[in-house]
N, C-alpha and C positions, 0 to 999 in steps of 0.2 A: 254074341255079336248080332246086331239087328240086320235083317234082310228085307230090303225094300222091294216091292213088286213093280211099281211104275208111278209116275207122277199122275195123281188122280185129277187135279184141277188147279187152275190159277184163278184167284179172285181179283176182279177189276172193278174199280169205281167208275161210273159213267154218268154223264149229265142227263141223258134221257134213256132210261132202262129199256123201254119198249122199242125205241128207234134202234138202239144198239143190238137188241135181240134180233130184230128184222135184218140188220146189216150182217150179222154173223150167220144167219140162215141163208141169205141171198149170196153173199160173197164166199163164205167158206163151206156152205152146205151143212152147218151144224144143226142138230135137232134140238128143239126147245123142250125142256123138262121143267115144269113148274107146278108141283102138287099143291093143292089148296091148303094142305096142312102147314106149308111153309109161310103162309101169309103173303104179303105183297112182294117180298124178295127173300132170297135171291132168285133170279131166273137163271137156270142152269142150261148151258148150251153144250151139247155132247157130241162126240164122234168116237165110236168104239169105246175104249176104256178111259178116255181122257176128256176133259172139258174145261169150260170157262164159267165161273160163277159171277154173274153181273149184279152189282149192288149200286144203288143210286149214290151220288155225291151228297145229296140232301134228301130228307124225307119229312113231310108233315104228318104222314099217316102212321108211321111206326118208328120205334127207336132204332137207330143204327148201331151196329157193333162198335165198340170203342175203337177210335181211329189209331191209337198209338202215334207213331210219327208219319204214317202213310208213306213210307218210302216206296217210290215207284220203281219197278223193275226196268231194266234196259230194253229187253225184248222177250218175246215168247215165241218159241219155235215149234212147228209141227212137221213131222216127218211124212213125206209122201214118196210114192214110187216115181220112176222116171216118166211114165206115161201121164200121170196126174200132174207132175211138175210142169210139163209142156202145156198141158191143158189149162193149168192155173194161170200161166202167163197170158194166154189168149182171153180167158174168162175175166181176169182182173182188168185187162185193157178194155174189153167190151163193156165192163161196168163203170168205166171211167176212174178206176183206182190206179194211181201212179205207183210204180214199183221200180226197184233197182235190183240188179243182178250182181252177185259176187261169186267168184270161183275160189273156193277154199281148198283146192286140190283134191282132197278126198271127198268133199261135198260141194255141191252147187246150191246156192241159196238165192231166193228173192225176198226182198224186204218191202213192206208197205205199212201204212198206218190205218187204224180204225177211225171212226168219226171223232173219238176223243183224243186222238194222238198217240195211242198205245202202239208201239212198233211190233209188228208181227213178222215172222219168218216162216217160209215154207222151204224145207231142205230135202235134198235127195242125195243118197250116197252114190258116188260115181266110181270109186275105187275101194278095194279092200284095205282096211287099216293094217 
């Protein structure tokens, strides 16, 4: 039986890779990782042991990985603690990012979109399962 450790990263296609990297730095506080050996992309945005790999939707400088069907995910969730959950609501509002709240009984979540329309979620556990 295979044992997974954690979700390492999610790969997203974005219209402006540098603008998106700045957005993820400013809004979610992710750290940019972009070794020169990788070439122009991906730009990897990390927090702890998880991250987002940003790829351009089009490139004139380098070949893109094969697109397959490019099925877009529904949303991407990051777990935060209660203090950071409350802080995130104020931070998103101050940055002009619209968000919605949902009470999932065991978890509370806020949902918002990045500049390319990818839906993101910040979630906090409120009760033991």
